[in-house]
C-alpha positions in Angstrom: 175.3 73.6 80.5 174.8 75.3 77.1 177.1 74.9 74.2 178.0 77.0 71.1 177.6 74.0 68.8 174.8 74.2 66.3 173.3 71.1 64.7 173.7 71.0 61.0 175.1 69.0 58.0 176.9 71.5 55.8 180.4 71.5 54.4 182.1 72.6 57.6 180.4 69.9 59.6 182.1 67.3 57.4 185.6 68.6 57.8 187.8 67.1 60.4 188.3 69.2 63.6 192.0 69.1 63.0 191.7 70.6 59.6 189.3 73.3 60.8 191.5 74.3 63.7 194.6 74.3 61.5 192.8 76.3 58.8 191.6 78.8 61.5 195.2 79.3 62.7 196.5 79.9 59.2 193.8 82.3 58.3 194.3 84.2 61.6 198.0 84.6 60.8 197.1 85.8 57.3 194.7 88.4 58.7 197.4 89.8 61.0 200.1 89.9 58.2 198.2 92.4 56.2 196.9 95.9 56.8 195.3 96.5 53.4 191.5 97.2 53.8 191.1 96.0 50.2 192.1 92.5 51.4 190.6 92.7 54.9 187.2 93.8 53.6 186.6 90.8 51.3 188.0 88.5 54.1 185.4 89.9 56.5 182.6 89.4 54.0 183.7 85.8 53.2 183.9 85.0 56.9 180.5 86.5 57.6 178.9 84.6 54.7 180.4 81.3 56.0 179.1 82.0 59.5 175.6 83.2 58.6 175.0 80.4 56.2 175.1 77.9 59.0 171.8 76.2 60.0 170.7 78.9 62.5 168.4 81.9 62.6 170.0 85.4 62.3 169.1 86.3 65.9 170.5 83.1 67.3 173.7 83.6 65.3 174.2 87.1 66.6 173.4 86.4 70.2 176.6 84.7 71.3 178.7 87.3 69.5 177.2 90.5 70.8 179.6 90.9 73.7 182.7 90.2 71.5 181.5 92.6 68.8 180.9 95.3 71.4 184.4 94.8 72.6 185.8 95.2 69.1 183.8 98.5 68.7 185.4 99.8 72.0 188.9 98.9 70.8 188.2 100.6 67.5 187.0 103.7 69.3 190.2 103.7 71.4 192.3 103.5 68.2 190.2 106.2 66.6 190.9 108.6 69.5 194.5 107.8 70.3 195.9 106.6 66.9 194.2 107.1 63.6 191.1 106.4 61.6 193.1 103.9 59.4 194.1 101.9 62.5 190.5 101.8 63.7 189.3 100.5 60.3 192.0 97.9 60.1 191.2 96.8 63.7 187.5 96.4 63.0 187.9 94.5 59.8 190.6 92.2 61.1 189.1 91.3 64.5 185.5 91.0 63.2 186.7 88.6 60.4 188.6 86.6 63.0 185.5 86.4 65.2 183.3 85.1 62.4 185.9 82.5 61.4 186.3 81.3 65.0 182.5 81.3 65.5 182.1 79.2 62.4 184.6 76.6 63.7 183.0 76.6 67.1 179.5 76.3 65.8 180.3 73.3 63.7 182.6 71.4 66.1 181.3 69.6 69.2 183.0 69.9 72.6 184.1 66.3 72.4 185.8 66.8 69.0 187.6 69.8 70.4 188.8 67.9 73.4 190.0 65.0 71.3 191.8 67.2 68.8 193.6 69.3 71.5 194.5 66.2 73.5 196.1 64.6 70.5 197.9 67.8 69.6 199.3 68.0 73.2 200.6 64.4 73.3 204.1 65.4 72.1 204.3 67.7 75.1 203.2 64.9 77.5 206.4 63.0 76.5 208.4 65.7 78.1 206.8 65.0 81.4 205.7 68.6 81.9 202.0 68.3 81.2 199.2 65.8 80.7 197.6 65.9 77.3 194.2 64.8 78.7 194.3 67.6 81.3 194.9 70.2 78.5 192.0 68.8 76.4 189.7 68.8 79.4 190.7 72.4 80.3 189.9 73.6 76.8 186.6 71.8 76.8 185.6 73.3 80.2 186.5 76.8 79.0 184.3 76.4 75.9 181.4 75.1 77.9 181.7 78.0 80.4 181.6 80.8 77.8 177.9 80.4 76.9 177.0 79.7 80.5 178.6 82.9 81.7 176.8 84.8 79.0 173.5 83.2 80.0 174.2 84.1 83.7 174.9 87.7 82.7 171.6 87.9 80.8 169.7 86.4 83.8 171.3 88.9 86.3 170.5 91.8 84.0 166.9 90.8 83.7 166.7 90.4 87.5 168.0 94.0 87.9 165.4 95.3 85.5 162.6 93.4 87.1 163.5 95.1 90.4 163.7 98.5 88.9 167.5 98.7 89.4 169.8 100.4 86.9 171.9 97.9 84.9 175.5 98.7 85.7 178.5 96.4 85.0 180.0 96.9 88.4 176.8 95.9 90.3 176.4 92.9 88.1 180.0 91.7 88.3 179.8 90.5 91.9 176.8 88.1 91.5 178.2 86.9 88.2 181.6 86.0 89.7 179.9 84.3 92.7 177.6 82.2 90.5 180.5 81.3 88.2 182.7 80.2 91.1 179.8 78.0 92.4 179.5 76.3 89.0 183.3 75.8 89.0 183.2 74.2 92.4 180.3 71.8 91.3 182.2 70.8 88.2 185.4 70.2 90.1 183.5 68.0 92.6 182.0 66.1 89.7 185.4 65.6 88.1 186.9 64.4 91.4 183.9 62.1 92.0 184.6 60.4 88.7 188.3 60.1 89.4 189.3 62.0 86.3 192.1 64.0 87.8 193.2 60.9 89.7 194.0 59.2 86.4 
């Protein structure tokens, strides 16, 4: 499976995952506590500078974000039509800045580090007997591994449609994408059971 992690040795790579995730949570709250474009604009610029200064080419940096950025544009258009231009601008600035910040954390943190951090953070909940911290960490890791895999599957199905001269429509691509994703999920579940992870 693919991963969103990018090899590098910059400042963000040297920060602990706990500090990065905590900082991301604080900055996300700060973005949603203001509606001032004079503050959101520089925040977006700073987040973009952080992300695009990582050790990866521009095309490779934009590739995993295209679907998310397209969704932000659709949300902004919805706000522009049904609310106001100010609301659309605030939505674009806020969500795009948040995407770049989250992508920066994801690109500089391995799946193993994410799992360990989330597992340790969930340990107090395990004492209540309601959840298992290891299960929560594993779930987060699997979701993060599936995101780039689903995007890659979508691209492969789209190219297959084009090679056969078929029009690329989301509805016609959704069925094969769901089937392939469920097959991957079954294979991963079988691998987990074979290793006795859930039995622990």
